[in-house]
Legacy VTK file of the C-alpha trace (Angstrom):
# vtk DataFile Version 3.0
C-alpha trace
ASCII
DATASET POLYDATA
POINTS 644 float
-85.635 -45.559 -100.642
-88.157 -43.747 -103.191
-91.216 -41.421 -102.296
-94.019 -41.264 -104.453
-96.497 -38.475 -105.725
-98.921 -39.305 -102.792
-96.539 -38.657 -100.419
-94.389 -35.755 -101.907
-97.902 -33.961 -102.921
-98.084 -33.141 -99.331
-96.244 -29.896 -98.811
-95.199 -30.602 -95.211
-94.298 -34.226 -95.468
-91.852 -33.154 -98.418
-90.298 -30.235 -96.639
-89.600 -32.004 -93.658
-87.672 -34.771 -95.029
-83.986 -33.912 -96.342
-81.085 -35.236 -98.369
-77.532 -34.563 -97.848
-74.608 -35.085 -100.549
-70.847 -34.299 -99.222
-67.596 -34.182 -100.499
-65.125 -34.998 -97.851
-63.993 -31.697 -96.929
-66.889 -30.306 -94.872
-68.611 -29.007 -97.709
-71.762 -30.604 -98.484
-75.206 -29.865 -100.660
-78.662 -30.256 -98.973
-82.175 -29.557 -99.422
-85.690 -30.734 -99.021
-86.914 -33.953 -101.027
-89.682 -31.745 -102.274
-87.230 -29.461 -103.975
-87.727 -26.771 -100.928
-84.838 -25.454 -99.055
-86.277 -25.603 -95.681
-83.323 -24.401 -93.422
-80.658 -21.804 -93.759
-78.389 -24.740 -94.168
-79.965 -25.915 -97.459
-78.090 -24.955 -100.658
-77.172 -26.521 -103.768
-73.281 -25.811 -102.431
-72.139 -24.781 -99.060
-68.310 -24.752 -99.110
-65.592 -25.134 -96.764
-63.263 -22.481 -97.492
-60.509 -24.030 -94.884
-61.608 -27.477 -94.369
-63.701 -28.629 -92.723
-63.861 -24.719 -91.421
-65.344 -21.591 -92.606
-68.289 -22.977 -94.369
-70.042 -20.330 -96.773
-73.272 -21.142 -98.969
-72.569 -19.881 -102.322
-74.555 -21.638 -105.200
-78.095 -21.259 -103.176
-80.571 -22.923 -105.777
-81.686 -23.403 -109.193
-85.603 -22.906 -109.918
-86.798 -24.593 -113.033
-89.597 -23.770 -115.381
-90.853 -26.291 -118.132
-92.703 -24.934 -121.049
-93.362 -22.008 -118.926
-94.703 -23.862 -116.030
-92.552 -23.014 -112.610
-91.648 -26.433 -110.975
-89.698 -25.012 -108.389
-91.072 -25.157 -104.432
-90.396 -22.401 -101.835
-92.335 -20.239 -99.082
-92.205 -16.725 -98.508
-93.903 -14.400 -96.379
-94.993 -10.695 -96.988
-97.631 -10.158 -94.654
-99.190 -13.509 -95.688
-97.619 -17.018 -96.543
-97.280 -17.668 -100.153
-95.825 -21.308 -101.412
-94.484 -21.639 -104.908
-96.197 -25.343 -105.686
-93.707 -27.022 -108.013
-93.883 -30.053 -105.822
-97.265 -30.654 -107.144
-95.214 -31.573 -110.364
-92.933 -33.937 -108.680
-93.860 -37.596 -109.214
-90.941 -39.173 -107.333
-87.910 -38.750 -105.324
-85.009 -41.410 -104.777
-82.240 -40.778 -102.094
-79.577 -43.144 -103.517
-77.165 -43.252 -105.023
-77.691 -39.773 -105.795
-80.828 -37.589 -104.823
-83.065 -37.721 -107.908
-86.458 -35.923 -108.587
-88.550 -36.947 -111.655
-91.048 -34.116 -112.753
-93.660 -34.654 -114.934
-95.286 -31.620 -116.517
-98.019 -31.869 -119.290
-96.409 -35.022 -121.011
-93.084 -34.137 -120.046
-91.124 -36.240 -118.134
-87.870 -34.856 -116.763
-85.158 -36.039 -114.281
-82.880 -34.026 -112.077
-79.945 -35.633 -110.269
-77.570 -33.907 -107.808
-73.954 -35.140 -107.119
-70.585 -33.749 -105.752
-67.245 -34.189 -106.516
-65.279 -35.824 -103.712
-62.178 -33.867 -102.505
-63.467 -30.414 -104.897
-65.965 -27.669 -104.160
-68.146 -28.608 -106.889
-71.835 -29.537 -107.272
-73.199 -30.889 -110.421
-76.988 -30.759 -111.150
-78.064 -32.996 -114.212
-81.399 -32.707 -116.032
-82.491 -35.452 -118.378
-85.510 -35.498 -120.750
-86.688 -38.760 -120.345
-90.278 -38.314 -122.329
-91.875 -35.768 -123.935
-94.912 -35.105 -126.121
-92.454 -33.240 -128.590
-89.233 -33.794 -129.823
-88.097 -30.326 -128.067
-89.374 -28.162 -125.100
-88.498 -25.130 -123.647
-86.516 -25.156 -120.204
-85.553 -22.343 -118.244
-83.132 -22.413 -115.281
-83.146 -19.187 -113.036
-79.974 -19.276 -111.223
-79.583 -18.055 -107.273
-76.457 -17.472 -105.414
-75.738 -16.616 -101.644
-72.560 -15.410 -100.328
-73.227 -15.696 -96.736
-71.454 -17.496 -93.378
-74.017 -20.860 -93.527
-75.298 -20.072 -89.913
-76.335 -16.682 -90.809
-78.981 -14.958 -92.940
-78.391 -12.746 -95.871
-78.541 -9.029 -95.203
-79.791 -6.775 -98.006
-77.108 -4.323 -98.546
-76.753 -1.332 -100.111
-76.633 -1.735 -103.933
-75.533 -5.120 -103.352
-74.570 -6.566 -106.856
-73.087 -9.654 -108.583
-70.300 -9.027 -110.907
-71.091 -11.470 -113.751
-68.223 -12.125 -116.233
-69.622 -14.579 -119.247
-66.705 -16.872 -120.599
-67.098 -19.565 -123.436
-67.279 -22.338 -120.915
-68.581 -20.556 -117.560
-69.897 -18.052 -115.633
-67.963 -16.124 -112.817
-70.355 -14.534 -110.408
-68.722 -12.734 -107.233
-69.666 -9.840 -104.848
-66.074 -9.124 -104.402
-65.802 -12.172 -101.970
-64.911 -16.122 -102.792
-66.116 -16.482 -106.730
-68.324 -18.752 -107.814
-67.921 -20.559 -111.167
-71.102 -21.758 -113.081
-70.760 -24.214 -116.073
-73.262 -25.472 -118.414
-73.284 -27.310 -121.666
-75.901 -24.621 -122.261
-73.898 -21.762 -120.878
-73.911 -19.831 -123.912
-77.833 -19.247 -123.589
-77.667 -17.397 -120.080
-78.695 -14.111 -119.867
-77.867 -11.838 -116.797
-81.099 -10.539 -114.822
-80.134 -9.798 -111.580
-83.262 -9.852 -108.775
-83.564 -10.489 -105.156
-86.047 -12.554 -103.577
-86.553 -11.236 -99.910
-88.776 -12.696 -96.904
-87.592 -16.576 -97.679
-89.236 -18.480 -94.783
-87.460 -21.766 -93.723
-89.909 -23.943 -92.531
-88.010 -26.727 -90.073
-86.282 -23.928 -88.343
-89.655 -21.642 -87.723
-91.582 -24.859 -86.710
-88.800 -26.653 -84.561
-86.731 -23.699 -83.428
-89.335 -20.843 -83.399
-87.109 -18.665 -85.478
-89.009 -16.168 -87.283
-86.217 -14.630 -89.126
-86.272 -14.651 -92.937
-83.725 -14.915 -95.385
-82.754 -13.407 -99.165
-81.434 -15.135 -102.281
-80.072 -13.318 -105.440
-80.863 -14.261 -108.638
-77.794 -13.435 -111.044
-79.717 -14.459 -114.441
-81.019 -17.326 -116.273
-80.452 -20.084 -118.936
-83.223 -20.141 -121.201
-82.932 -22.857 -123.694
-84.253 -25.877 -125.181
-83.991 -29.662 -124.468
-84.552 -32.639 -126.948
-85.922 -36.056 -125.899
-83.187 -38.160 -124.363
-80.882 -34.967 -124.217
-78.834 -34.147 -120.861
-78.456 -30.783 -119.667
-76.019 -30.039 -116.770
-75.370 -26.943 -114.424
-72.210 -27.249 -112.070
-71.275 -24.799 -109.468
-67.801 -24.541 -108.240
-65.280 -22.473 -106.429
-63.010 -24.103 -108.809
-61.803 -22.597 -112.174
-62.238 -26.120 -114.137
-60.732 -26.813 -117.443
-63.184 -29.571 -118.117
-66.528 -31.207 -116.769
-66.928 -34.655 -117.791
-70.250 -35.143 -116.153
-71.039 -38.645 -116.870
-67.497 -39.765 -116.230
-67.532 -37.679 -112.499
-70.815 -39.505 -111.856
-69.692 -42.834 -112.509
-66.315 -42.343 -110.746
-68.430 -41.070 -107.365
-70.662 -44.171 -108.017
-67.770 -46.423 -107.792
-66.276 -44.651 -104.834
-69.947 -45.335 -103.067
-69.890 -48.918 -104.053
-66.335 -49.380 -102.690
-67.398 -47.975 -99.306
-70.150 -50.525 -99.114
-68.269 -53.516 -99.998
-65.733 -52.575 -97.465
-68.124 -53.125 -94.920
-70.679 -56.105 -95.964
-71.272 -57.830 -99.170
-74.762 -58.861 -98.236
-76.669 -56.518 -95.746
-78.015 -53.582 -97.414
-78.562 -51.458 -94.490
-75.259 -51.984 -93.272
-74.224 -50.948 -96.824
-75.916 -47.617 -96.573
-74.640 -46.708 -93.095
-71.465 -47.122 -94.473
-72.118 -44.413 -96.982
-73.758 -42.107 -94.376
-70.544 -42.426 -91.884
-68.702 -41.349 -94.622
-70.374 -37.989 -94.904
-68.586 -37.130 -91.472
-65.170 -38.396 -92.130
-63.394 -35.210 -93.701
-59.976 -33.742 -94.393
-58.505 -31.078 -92.008
-56.109 -28.791 -93.819
-54.582 -27.323 -90.659
-53.091 -31.116 -89.784
-53.146 -32.720 -93.269
-55.189 -35.529 -91.696
-58.366 -36.987 -91.336
-61.124 -35.805 -88.600
-64.639 -36.482 -88.169
-67.566 -34.070 -87.811
-69.938 -34.553 -85.459
-72.980 -33.743 -87.586
-74.279 -32.078 -90.390
-75.810 -29.124 -91.098
-73.705 -27.171 -88.489
-71.318 -29.132 -86.132
-67.597 -29.042 -86.359
-65.342 -31.835 -85.151
-65.767 -32.526 -81.290
-63.055 -34.954 -79.576
-65.794 -36.758 -77.638
-67.889 -37.437 -80.672
-64.777 -38.612 -82.438
-63.887 -41.020 -80.238
-67.080 -42.532 -79.595
-67.874 -42.314 -83.369
-64.467 -43.581 -84.706
-64.761 -47.444 -83.990
-67.878 -47.556 -86.096
-67.154 -45.387 -88.901
-63.523 -46.387 -89.652
-62.744 -49.640 -87.874
-65.738 -51.681 -88.233
-65.538 -50.806 -92.215
-62.166 -51.459 -92.667
-60.734 -47.849 -92.958
-57.930 -48.536 -90.504
-55.644 -45.797 -92.235
-58.116 -43.156 -91.631
-58.743 -44.325 -88.162
-54.934 -44.287 -87.645
-54.995 -40.290 -89.329
-57.814 -39.443 -86.835
-55.940 -40.600 -83.450
-53.040 -39.000 -84.640
-54.581 -35.715 -85.384
-56.160 -35.540 -81.928
-53.068 -36.966 -79.835
-51.076 -34.018 -81.585
-53.441 -31.479 -79.687
-53.401 -33.309 -76.393
-52.403 -30.969 -73.460
-52.380 -31.015 -69.823
-53.873 -34.767 -70.302
-57.019 -33.320 -72.038
-57.952 -33.929 -75.730
-59.891 -30.928 -77.356
-63.440 -30.590 -76.802
-63.829 -29.206 -79.995
-62.046 -27.733 -82.846
-62.563 -24.094 -83.842
-65.291 -23.606 -86.336
-63.163 -20.627 -87.485
-59.630 -20.146 -88.555
-57.660 -18.556 -85.496
-59.924 -19.291 -82.571
-58.440 -21.235 -79.658
-58.732 -24.430 -78.703
-61.266 -25.421 -76.187
-60.814 -28.371 -73.624
-63.647 -28.162 -71.515
-64.369 -32.026 -71.129
-63.625 -34.567 -68.810
-64.356 -37.743 -71.194
-63.025 -37.005 -74.639
-59.410 -37.946 -73.582
-60.849 -41.057 -71.633
-62.858 -42.183 -74.827
-59.590 -41.925 -76.544
-58.193 -44.979 -74.549
-61.655 -46.882 -75.592
-60.710 -45.790 -79.259
-57.273 -46.842 -79.152
-58.187 -50.052 -77.734
-60.677 -50.856 -80.391
-58.077 -49.883 -83.126
-55.617 -52.451 -81.457
-58.420 -55.427 -81.753
-59.032 -54.604 -85.163
-55.478 -53.809 -86.513
-52.885 -55.154 -84.067
-50.890 -52.018 -84.932
-48.809 -51.948 -81.812
-45.913 -50.121 -83.653
-47.969 -47.016 -84.350
-49.458 -46.938 -80.860
-46.067 -47.325 -79.411
-44.569 -44.618 -81.195
-47.181 -42.239 -81.584
-50.012 -42.576 -79.280
-48.925 -44.324 -76.138
-46.894 -41.248 -75.024
-50.011 -39.306 -74.651
-52.072 -42.161 -73.029
-49.390 -42.158 -70.380
-49.500 -38.205 -70.244
-53.270 -38.526 -69.578
-53.161 -40.947 -67.171
-50.567 -39.010 -65.101
-52.469 -35.665 -65.484
-55.381 -37.278 -64.019
-53.733 -38.590 -60.979
-51.814 -35.494 -60.334
-54.868 -32.920 -61.417
-55.709 -31.105 -64.248
-57.630 -28.057 -65.406
-61.602 -27.830 -64.174
-60.494 -29.353 -60.851
-60.233 -32.653 -62.739
-58.203 -34.995 -60.372
-58.032 -38.733 -58.407
-59.493 -38.845 -55.312
-58.309 -40.952 -52.430
-60.671 -43.749 -53.084
-59.669 -44.122 -56.661
-62.413 -42.340 -58.321
-62.199 -39.147 -60.652
-63.825 -36.107 -59.840
-64.406 -32.809 -61.697
-65.994 -29.597 -62.312
-68.397 -27.461 -60.325
-72.146 -26.560 -60.422
-71.327 -23.976 -63.564
-69.472 -26.290 -65.626
-70.631 -28.851 -68.418
-67.848 -31.147 -68.672
-69.451 -34.565 -69.614
-71.493 -35.268 -72.955
-74.473 -33.692 -71.390
-73.253 -30.629 -71.576
-75.307 -27.921 -72.679
-74.726 -24.403 -70.944
-77.261 -21.249 -71.422
-76.040 -17.946 -70.602
-73.743 -19.416 -67.999
-76.162 -21.982 -66.675
-75.335 -25.494 -66.822
-78.364 -27.468 -67.485
-77.418 -30.558 -66.510
-73.940 -29.906 -64.290
-73.272 -33.458 -63.364
-69.811 -32.362 -61.722
-68.251 -34.045 -58.603
-68.047 -37.880 -59.474
-70.185 -38.988 -62.649
-70.869 -42.822 -63.173
-69.821 -43.022 -66.701
-66.521 -41.008 -66.476
-65.218 -43.426 -63.519
-66.207 -46.149 -65.891
-64.284 -44.717 -68.472
-61.356 -44.000 -65.949
-61.261 -47.382 -65.295
-61.333 -48.590 -68.824
-58.558 -46.273 -69.066
-56.578 -47.690 -66.470
-56.732 -51.291 -67.604
-55.703 -50.577 -71.395
-52.699 -48.604 -70.098
-51.858 -51.701 -67.868
-52.079 -54.031 -71.007
-49.930 -51.584 -72.868
-47.299 -51.203 -69.960
-46.963 -54.878 -70.127
-46.648 -55.090 -74.317
-44.167 -52.399 -74.056
-42.202 -53.188 -71.282
-42.844 -50.315 -69.008
-42.028 -50.614 -65.324
-44.833 -47.848 -64.125
-47.289 -49.524 -61.992
-51.057 -48.354 -61.762
-52.605 -51.458 -59.941
-52.926 -49.247 -56.777
-55.226 -47.213 -58.488
-56.922 -50.070 -60.444
-57.659 -51.956 -56.926
-59.062 -48.883 -55.470
-61.401 -48.208 -58.156
-62.461 -51.998 -58.106
-62.734 -51.763 -54.460
-65.221 -48.412 -54.424
-67.021 -47.932 -57.518
-69.774 -50.320 -57.049
-69.942 -49.587 -53.269
-70.360 -45.809 -54.192
-72.673 -46.065 -57.305
-74.936 -48.727 -56.432
-78.572 -47.419 -55.543
-80.019 -50.428 -53.877
-83.618 -48.946 -53.566
-83.692 -48.464 -57.517
-81.530 -51.341 -58.212
-79.200 -49.423 -60.662
-76.920 -46.802 -60.484
-76.618 -43.403 -59.171
-75.952 -40.741 -61.763
-73.112 -38.638 -60.033
-72.220 -37.681 -56.554
-71.064 -34.148 -55.015
-69.778 -33.924 -51.737
-71.230 -37.115 -50.727
-74.650 -36.512 -51.908
-75.714 -39.247 -54.266
-78.041 -37.745 -57.233
-80.295 -40.748 -58.351
-81.578 -39.328 -61.498
-82.036 -42.304 -63.944
-80.228 -41.536 -66.856
-78.425 -43.544 -69.742
-74.993 -42.864 -68.427
-74.910 -45.971 -66.382
-75.165 -48.300 -69.344
-71.433 -47.550 -69.790
-70.406 -49.248 -66.646
-71.697 -52.499 -68.160
-71.074 -52.061 -72.033
-67.496 -50.774 -71.726
-64.661 -53.845 -72.761
-63.476 -53.778 -68.587
-66.686 -53.646 -66.648
-66.620 -53.077 -62.723
-70.001 -54.375 -62.028
-70.909 -58.079 -61.169
-73.106 -60.024 -63.660
-76.061 -59.808 -61.284
-75.843 -56.183 -60.829
-74.992 -55.459 -64.836
-78.326 -57.379 -65.439
-80.252 -54.973 -63.068
-78.581 -51.797 -64.605
-79.699 -53.394 -68.225
-82.999 -54.217 -67.126
-83.401 -50.678 -65.405
-82.463 -48.723 -68.634
-84.498 -50.864 -70.812
-87.427 -50.283 -68.755
-87.040 -46.713 -67.761
-85.337 -45.260 -70.902
-85.630 -47.225 -74.134
-87.410 -46.265 -76.987
-87.227 -47.478 -80.927
-85.105 -44.495 -81.626
-82.670 -44.605 -78.522
-82.373 -43.968 -74.825
-84.114 -41.136 -73.174
-81.421 -38.706 -71.587
-83.586 -39.155 -68.288
-86.309 -41.170 -67.076
-90.184 -39.899 -68.094
-90.816 -40.268 -64.347
-88.692 -37.417 -63.282
-89.825 -34.014 -62.601
-86.687 -32.602 -64.696
-88.530 -34.548 -67.949
-89.583 -32.600 -71.001
-90.723 -34.828 -73.789
-90.487 -32.256 -76.680
-87.873 -30.376 -78.116
-88.737 -27.545 -79.601
-88.957 -23.629 -79.285
-86.549 -21.021 -78.523
-82.981 -21.487 -77.666
-83.452 -21.540 -73.846
-86.558 -23.700 -74.207
-84.544 -26.287 -76.446
-81.389 -26.159 -74.448
-83.647 -26.876 -71.211
-84.834 -30.037 -72.789
-81.592 -31.128 -74.647
-80.728 -33.699 -72.044
-83.790 -33.429 -69.563
-85.937 -36.156 -71.502
-84.674 -35.663 -75.264
-84.041 -39.161 -76.902
-80.457 -39.642 -77.949
-79.419 -42.439 -80.632
-76.069 -42.949 -79.797
-76.162 -44.446 -76.577
-78.309 -47.293 -77.892
-75.254 -48.760 -79.275
-73.856 -49.183 -76.146
-77.000 -50.353 -74.518
-77.152 -52.999 -77.301
-73.469 -53.956 -76.480
-74.659 -54.080 -72.915
-77.718 -56.162 -73.339
-75.582 -58.896 -75.334
-73.371 -59.135 -72.351
-75.813 -60.260 -69.938
-78.461 -61.863 -72.594
-75.864 -63.435 -74.580
-78.583 -65.058 -76.914
-80.396 -62.212 -77.524
-81.516 -60.863 -81.380
-80.701 -57.610 -81.444
-82.539 -56.734 -84.754
-85.660 -55.638 -82.258
-83.375 -52.890 -81.269
-82.335 -51.539 -84.632
-85.328 -51.853 -86.280
-87.070 -48.431 -85.139
-83.498 -46.774 -86.598
-83.660 -48.614 -89.852
-87.246 -47.269 -90.455
-85.656 -43.804 -89.563
-82.861 -43.852 -91.659
-84.825 -44.635 -94.696
-88.403 -42.717 -94.234
-87.621 -39.803 -91.997
-85.692 -36.371 -91.635
-82.237 -36.962 -93.646
-82.898 -39.992 -96.218
-80.316 -42.302 -95.470
-78.873 -40.943 -92.162
-79.612 -40.830 -88.478
-80.609 -37.689 -86.490
-78.765 -36.458 -83.364
-81.927 -36.587 -81.095
-85.771 -37.534 -80.864
-88.467 -36.192 -78.829
-89.056 -38.169 -75.908
-92.617 -38.355 -76.287
-94.071 -40.709 -78.724
-93.844 -40.602 -81.877
-90.185 -39.574 -80.961
-89.970 -37.122 -83.678
-86.461 -36.502 -85.056
-84.738 -33.366 -83.771
-81.443 -31.372 -84.175
-78.616 -32.468 -86.667
-80.110 -34.653 -89.516
-76.746 -36.562 -89.945
-74.670 -37.253 -86.580
-71.605 -39.100 -86.804
-71.991 -41.070 -83.467
-75.398 -42.173 -84.362
-74.290 -43.852 -87.460
-70.902 -45.128 -86.037
-72.511 -46.802 -83.277
-75.248 -48.468 -85.268
-72.483 -49.687 -87.720
-70.429 -50.791 -84.953
-73.163 -52.919 -83.275
-74.343 -54.485 -86.413
-70.779 -55.429 -87.670
-69.676 -56.976 -83.833
-73.148 -58.853 -84.314
-73.436 -60.035 -88.005
LINES 1 645
644 0 1 2 3 4 5 6 7 8 9 10 11 12 13 14 15 16 17 18 19 20 21 22 23 24 25 26 27 28 29 30 31 32 33 34 35 36 37 38 39 40 41 42 43 44 45 46 47 48 49 50 51 52 53 54 55 56 57 58 59 60 61 62 63 64 65 66 67 68 69 70 71 72 73 74 75 76 77 78 79 80 81 82 83 84 85 86 87 88 89 90 91 92 93 94 95 96 97 98 99 100 101 102 103 104 105 106 107 108 109 110 111 112 113 114 115 116 117 118 119 120 121 122 123 124 125 126 127 128 129 130 131 132 133 134 135 136 137 138 139 140 141 142 143 144 145 146 147 148 149 150 151 152 153 154 155 156 157 158 159 160 161 162 163 164 165 166 167 168 169 170 171 172 173 174 175 176 177 178 179 180 181 182 183 184 185 186 187 188 189 190 191 192 193 194 195 196 197 198 199 200 201 202 203 204 205 206 207 208 209 210 211 212 213 214 215 216 217 218 219 220 221 222 223 224 225 226 227 228 229 230 231 232 233 234 235 236 237 238 239 240 241 242 243 244 245 246 247 248 249 250 251 252 253 254 255 256 257 258 259 260 261 262 263 264 265 266 267 268 269 270 271 272 273 274 275 276 277 278 279 280 281 282 283 284 285 286 287 288 289 290 291 292 293 294 295 296 297 298 299 300 301 302 303 304 305 306 307 308 309 310 311 312 313 314 315 316 317 318 319 320 321 322 323 324 325 326 327 328 329 330 331 332 333 334 335 336 337 338 339 340 341 342 343 344 345 346 347 348 349 350 351 352 353 354 355 356 357 358 359 360 361 362 363 364 365 366 367 368 369 370 371 372 373 374 375 376 377 378 379 380 381 382 383 384 385 386 387 388 389 390 391 392 393 394 395 396 397 398 399 400 401 402 403 404 405 406 407 408 409 410 411 412 413 414 415 416 417 418 419 420 421 422 423 424 425 426 427 428 429 430 431 432 433 434 435 436 437 438 439 440 441 442 443 444 445 446 447 448 449 450 451 452 453 454 455 456 457 458 459 460 461 462 463 464 465 466 467 468 469 470 471 472 473 474 475 476 477 478 479 480 481 482 483 484 485 486 487 488 489 490 491 492 493 494 495 496 497 498 499 500 501 502 503 504 505 506 507 508 509 510 511 512 513 514 515 516 517 518 519 520 521 522 523 524 525 526 527 528 529 530 531 532 533 534 535 536 537 538 539 540 541 542 543 544 545 546 547 548 549 550 551 552 553 554 555 556 557 558 559 560 561 562 563 564 565 566 567 568 569 570 571 572 573 574 575 576 577 578 579 580 581 582 583 584 585 586 587 588 589 590 591 592 593 594 595 596 597 598 599 600 601 602 603 604 605 606 607 608 609 610 611 612 613 614 615 616 617 618 619 620 621 622 623 624 625 626 627 628 629 630 631 632 633 634 635 636 637 638 639 640 641 642 643
């Protein structure tokens, strides 16, 4: 996707569209397509020091000057806002295969391209003078560092200073923490010139999150040099002390990896091929387990049990990455405890695992079943995964954390008014915004699905344990318990006999999951109700707009955002299960009409070539939250491959 000068000349347009590059370790490079940094999470190099944990911003940005004209873009606020308007010199931005900016300044045209090295905390910025009115022009690169936790803003410490060591091939810049190595084929022209830029404003965070906090950045110096027509200059930032950097070889290697990813999922569908690359951003190496995991989303999420199991079929199985799927399943199986998968792995080394989820372990069965559909690898499942599946079933029957247990009617219940155990899991200062405790509609659909999967595996592995009693009970009681005759759909959850009739997307899983509990007639009614009340081109609303709890715009303070997170906000990931359910009841339906909205978003909005976590419930369904969400991408890949 290309963006031209007429769009990039609008500061707000360019500032609110972003790019993302990753390295398979949880590290990334990101910024706005107009060259601005519009989030605290933007920067040339944000490195995971303990993959995929402990992420720090180290190489903040490069501000360029061509023949004395500043082509950088930023906003600072000291009393009044001041914008550096380098975006006015930006002719074009291209998102793939790597982010590329083309600037035109007084007859000089220069390209700037950014890419990372897989498996290495290294980012490379490559400049090339494409055309010029002279054979040689002056170009200056002002180098900015920032040694901070990527969640936080930089604090101005007393006499904070970077210690610069200049070698023949690189600079070593350090505040006494993790050093940054800066390489360039023009490193000999570097001059140390330390300055601090204060009061940096991040537009997206201010506009969406009401954040008025401001950041600081530290210029360590500049490279002031000349560039000839057709010449290339590179500047690389790395946490590694590298022997050599062959920029063209690295670029070609990275491009080759991208093309191989695309070819694994499709030879002809370019959208599906691009989705596979986006999905790759979230598949990362976990150092602690020496295996693969899935980051829930960029820029701020870690790896979550529920998100991983939902995203896994699309990100790994539908793309032919079976070894990655195997590694991820094994990683999470290792941490199964008392019949529960972790809700999330810690963001920081040394933190305890949290198990406050009722559905991650049930989605585990779904992911395993999908793995077997694709691979038939029963040997791996029997030896490594099957014992954990049995453990999960037994703990749910006997009872486990958070009062999660099997009731006499065969249905699973759990939690209380102060817990947030389902995927609608926001808690603000102890207040569970969308509690959904007791018996939740999708939890019991997942429980039935888990019982059917274990029944199949017991037969395959000649295990004599019989779960038919529980299967028959839930088959008898699910529809009777959850069917809402008045609305002709399913109740959302039930507590002590009280039935909550909020119309939410959770009921769609009773149709979409491989083992469904509803009759064909009632399945159709559920699909129709969800389509009528919740469907948008960007996904499904978290509650019907007719509900008195509905909030149509996700923005403002943390309290305001948390209050709306599952109370009207559109989520893109359930759209995949809606499409699966729709195809079940309308077998000849063409799904393209359901995909086109997110396809347009993928190429034109928010993070270019990725899919956002959430959207406003009100039109025009503005993208919000994480700009690159694993299950949003994974579910779209899954349904496109299944219907290709």
